[in-house]
N, C-alpha and C positions, 0 to 999 in steps of 0.2 A: 509637630510643625511649628514654625515660627512665622508670624505675620507681622508686617510693618503697617502701623496705623496710617490711614489715609489711602490705602490701597485695598481693594476688596479681595484680592487673592492672597492665599497663604503662600509664602515664598521660600521657606527653607526648613530643613530638618536639622536641628542642633545635634541630635543624637547620632546621626549617621546610620539610622535604620528606619525602615518604613513603618514598623510597628509603633514607633514613637509618635505617629501622627495624631494620636488622640490627646497627647499632652501638649497643650498650646501655651506658648510663651510669647506674648505680644509686646513688641517694642514700639513705643510711640515717639515719633519725631515730627516736627511741623515746620514746613516752609523755609528751610535754611537757605535756599538759593535765590529766593525772590528779591532780596535786597540788592543783588548785583545787577538786576536788569535795568534799573533806572540810570546807571552810570556808564552803560556801554552802548555804542552806536549799533545800528542794525548790521553793518558790515562786520563789526567785531563779534556780535552775537552769532552771526552765521559761521564765521571762522571757528569760534569756540564750539559751536554745535557739531561741526564736522569732526573736530579733533576729539571732543569729549566722548569716551566710549560708553558712558552711562546715559542711555537714551530714555529710560522710563523712570517714573517717580520712585518706584520701590528700590531700584538699583542706586539711584542718587541718594536716597535716605540711608541705605546700608553703607554706602561709601562714606557719608558724613559720620555715621556711628562708628565705623571702623577707625576713622581718623581720630576721633575723640578718645577712644579707649587706648589706642596705640600711643598717642601723645602722652597719656598718663603713665604708660609703661616706660616710655623713653626717659622720663624724669627720674626713674629709679637709679639711673646711672650717675646722678649728680655727685654723690660722694666718692666715686671710683678714683678720680685722680688724687684727691686728698688722701684717701686710704693708701694708695700706692706710694706716694712720697713719704707718708708717715711711717709705713712699714719699711721702706728703704732706709730711712734714717735710724730705724731700730736695728739695722744690720742685716735685714733679709735680702737674699739675692733675687735676681729677676725670676729665676725658676721657682723660688719659694713663694714669691708674690703671686705668680701665675697659679701655683697650687692653692693658695688661699682663695683666689677667685673661682677656682674650679669647685671648691667646697660650697661657696655661696650660690653657685648655679645648679646644684643638685636638683632643686625643684623643677628646673626646666628639662631635666633628663628623664623624668618619670611622668610626663604629662598624660600619657594614655590612661594612667591609673585614675586621674581626676575625672576624665570623661566617663569611664566605666562606673565609678562610684556614684557620680551625680546622675547618671542614666538610671541606675537600678537600685540605689539606696536613698530614697527621699529623706531629706532633713527637715523636720517640722512640717511635714506634708508637702514640701516643695522640692523639685529636682534642681532648679537653677537659682532662684532668687535667694533662698536661704544660704546656700553655699557661697554665693557671691557676696552677700552681706557679711558673713562670718570671715571669709578670707580677706576681704578688703579691710575689715576692721583689724584683723591680725597684722596685715602689712603696715597700716598706719600706727598701730600700737607698738610694734617692734621698732619702727623708726623713731617714734617718740621716746622710747626707753633709751635708745642710743643717743638721742639729742640731749637728754638730761643726765646721762651717766657721768659719774666722776672719773671713771677709768675705762679706757677702751683697750682692755686686754685682748690678746689674739683670739681666744676662744669665745669670749663674750661678743666681740665684734663679728666673728664668723657666724655664730648661732643666730644672733638677732638680725643680721643682714640677710641671712638665708631665710628667716621668717618673713622679711619684707618681700623677698622674691616669690615665696610660696603663694601669697595672695594674688600677685600679678600673673604668675604662671597659670593659675586656675582660670583667671579671666581670659588669658590668651587662648586656652583650649576652646572656650565657648565662641570667641570671635573667629578663630580659625575654622570652626565648624560652620559658622554662618558663611564664611568666605567660600569654602569648598562647595557647600550645598547650593548656594546662589550663583557662584561663579562658573563652575564647570558646565552646568547645563546651558548657560548663556555664552560660553566662551570668554568669560571675563575674569578668570582666576588671575591672570597676569595683571589686569587693570586694577582689580581689588587689592592685590598685594602691593601694587605701586602706591596706592593710597595709604595702605597700612605703613609701609616703610618710609614713605615721604613724611608721615606724621611722626614716626619715631625719630627721623633725622631732623625734623623741625624742632623737636624737643632737644636733640643733640646740639643744635646751634646754641640754645640757651645753656645746656650743660657745659659746653666747651668754654664759653665766655665766663659764666658764673663759676663753674667748677675750677677754672684756672685761677680765678681770684681767691677762691676758698683754699685751694692748694697752696698758693703763694703765702697765705696767712696761716696755714696749717689748722684751719678751723673746722674740725670734724663735727663739733656740736651744731654749728649753724648749717652745715651741709645736710646733716640728718634731720634737722628741724624743718628745712625746706622740703626735702625729699619725702618726709613722712606725710606732708599735706596732700600729695598727689594721689595716693590710693583713695583718699576721700572723694576724688572726682569719680572714680569707678563706683564707689559706694552710693553717691548721690544719684548717678545714672541708674543704678540698680533700683533704688527706691522710687524714683520718679518716672522712669521710662519703661520698666519691665513689669508687666502684669501677668501673673502665672496662676492658673487654676490648680487647686489641690490635686495631687497625684499619688495614688497608692503604689506600693511596690508591685511590679508586674513580672512574676516569675516566668511566665510563658514568653514574654518579650526577651527576657534575659537568655532563656534557652535558645531561642531562635537567633539572637544576635551572636551568642557564643558559638553556635554552629557555623554562622557566616564567618566569624573570625577564624575558626579552625580551618575552614575551607580556604580562606584567603592566605593564611600563613603557609599553606602548601604550594602557593603559586610562586613560580620562579621569578616572575617579573618584579614583584614587590621587593624581594630581597636583593635582586641585582641593582635596582634603583637605590635601595638603602646603602648597599656597599659602594656604589658609584659616588653618592653624595658624601659618605663618610671619607672615602679616599681623597676626594677633591678638597674637602675642608681640613683633612689631616695634615697636609703639607705644612711643615713647621712655619708658623707665622710669628709676627713680632710681638704683639700684645704688650705686656709690661716691659719686654726687652727694648722696645723702641723708646719708651720714656727714659729708661736708664741711659741709652745711647744719646738721646737729646739732652739729658741733664749732665751727664759726666763728660761726654766728648765734645758736644756742640755748645755746651754752656747756655742752653736756652733757659729762660725763666719759666716758671710754672704758668704765668699768665700768657706768655707767648705760645706755650704748648697747648693751653686751652683754646687760644685763638685759632691755632692750626686745626684743632678738632672741629671748631665751629665752621671754618671755611670748607673743610672736607664734608661736613654735614650739609651745607648749602649746596655743594656740588652733587652730593648724593640725592638730594631732592630733585635736582635737574635730571639726574640719571633715572630716577623713578618716573618722572614725567615723560622722558624719552621712551622708556620701556613700555608704558601703557599702550600707545598706538603701535609700537614696534611689534609687540607680542601678537597683535591681530593681523599683521601683514607679512611676517617672516616666519618660515617654518621653524618649529622648535629645535629640530636637530641642528639646523644652521646656527641658531642662537646659542646652543650649548657649545658647539665648536668655536664660535666666535668668542664666547665667554672664556673658554680655556686659553685661547690665544691672548686675549686682553689681560688675563690674570698673569700669564707668564711674562709678557712685556712689562706690565705694570710693576711686577715684583722686581725685575731686573733694573727698573728705573731707580729703585732705592739705592743702587750703587752710587748714584749721583747725589744722594742726600747728604750734602756737606755743609750747607750754610743756610741762613734764613731765606734767601731768595729761592734756592732750589727746594727747600722744605715747603714753602708756600706753593710753588708750581706743582710739585709732585703730589702733595696732599689734595690739591684742588682737582687735578686731572684724575688721580686714582680714586678720589671720592666719587666722581661721576661714573667712571667706567666700572669701578668695583661694585656699585649698586646695580648696574645692568647685569653684571656677572651673577651676583647673588640672586636677583629676581629670576633669572633664567633657570637656575637650579630649583628655586622654590616653585616655579611654575611647573617644572617637570614632576616634582613631588606631588603637587595638587592633581595633576592629570593622571598619575599612576595609581591613585587610591582605588581599591576595589569598591564596587557598588555595595550599598546598604551598610557598609562600615567605614564610610569615608572619613568621618570625624576621628574615629579611633586610629585609623592608619595614617591620616595626615599628622596627628599628634605624635605617632610613633616615628614617622619620618623626620619631623621637626626635632624630636629628641635625638635622633641620629645626627641631624645637622648640628645641633648645639653640642652634642658630645664630641663630634669631630673638631669643632672649633676649640673646645676646651683642651682636648688632647694636643691639638696644634699649638696652642699658646704655651702649654706646659713644656712640650718638647722644644719649642722655639726659645723659651726662657732658659732652659738648661743648656741648649746648644750655644746660646749667647754667652752664658757663664763660662763654658768650656772652650769655645772656639773663637768667639768674637763676632762682630757685626757682619763683615763681608762674607765669611763662610756661611753664615746663617742665611743671607740673601740668596746666595748661589744654590744652597741646598733646597731652599723653599721653592725657587723657580724650577729646579730640576724635578722635584716631586710633583709640582703642579703640571708640568709638561707630560708626565707619565699618565695623567688622566686621559690623554688622547687615545691611549691604547685600549681603554675600557669602553669608549663610545660605541664601537660595533656590537658589543655584548648587551647593550641596554635596550636595543630595539625602540629607539625614541620615536621613529616614524610610526610604528604600530601603536604606541601609547597615544600619540597625538591624534592618529586617525580614529581610534576608539572614542576619544574625547569629543571629536567633531561629530561622530555618529550620534553620540548621546545628546549633543546640542541640537542636532537636526531633529531627533526624535522628540525632544522637549518642545521645539518650535511647532512641530506637526501636531502634537497633542494639544498645544495651547491654541492652535488656529481654530476659528469658528467653523462649524460644519456648514457646508454649502447647501 
């Protein structure tokens, strides 16, 4: 169980299984919201209170914690634009650059492994803290090596940048486990994910502006020097905010959890959701291909391309803020259908992506609605996780999500090389539209109803006896 200091209750299971309840990992945070009260009028406070889905101190502290960790993860992307333009100038095609980034994201495709290893193989007597310290140090060290390297050869760049991602991917598993275990019983998975992704896109605002400047000057050394500092944020949080009691290996817990996993993998529902998420994300996307189009055909500067990324990120934060209350008021099936519609229309809008004005307008609008679309599918994934192994299966579904995105970008990159920009947009929109045909197979209403029942059962169990 994981408790948040300042609240007498234990609030979450990191491991995704009930047997892990004896292994306590306490996260301490203090009074982050009090400073705002003195600058807001009573009317403003009342309006915010009604809009804010986090009504209790423990959920508020968790939301802040999620935001801090995800902001640090978002800064990992700072060197991406510089890497892309440097590899482009070395003669790599859009498809080849997309392949490079697929290598560096391998750690994000095997996230369930990290959860299982940390659950059942304690490191230095700890299941969480030791792994977090080690992997955060790995991420910072790999980035520092790239910052001081004399040569950024293809494989050195790929291996060390992958090492940076490894540490952040491990942290992501733990934070996602907190989100599922705290969010689903309270009906807050959509709201928590809104905070997480708003934090990532908050970092993306900085990444866009600063990353554009770094790409304009082809300064990989400075890009990695800055990016390598942010894994230290997670390291400091681990050392200061996480207190974990020693925990021996628990073979019985492993056997019981493994039995729950075997039972869950036989369930049709999980695999249908996984296939649905993969297919939706698989539709060939732009990825590096868009930067090639912006650079070669529209003649945008790298700084302007970075600015577009920042504007889209600001819009995405707005989208995340919209989704938090929306997820509590609109049925999930309607949100998914709306998300597919938005994705198709938004993709077709890129046919009008012809100059600076249209680029700004499209990136801002699609940044907002694209975030709503993404959060709807992540919310579906959170609600579809089997009981007792929520953390493992959410990590699995996120690996499917990330894998679909990578295959999408690789496919889009090579289609751009072979066919050009306009055919890529049309193919992407058509593939996205086909996702409508899969909606009846997913039984979204049943998944959402089960999640509501669990939330009501949790509330009933927490209610004081009369």
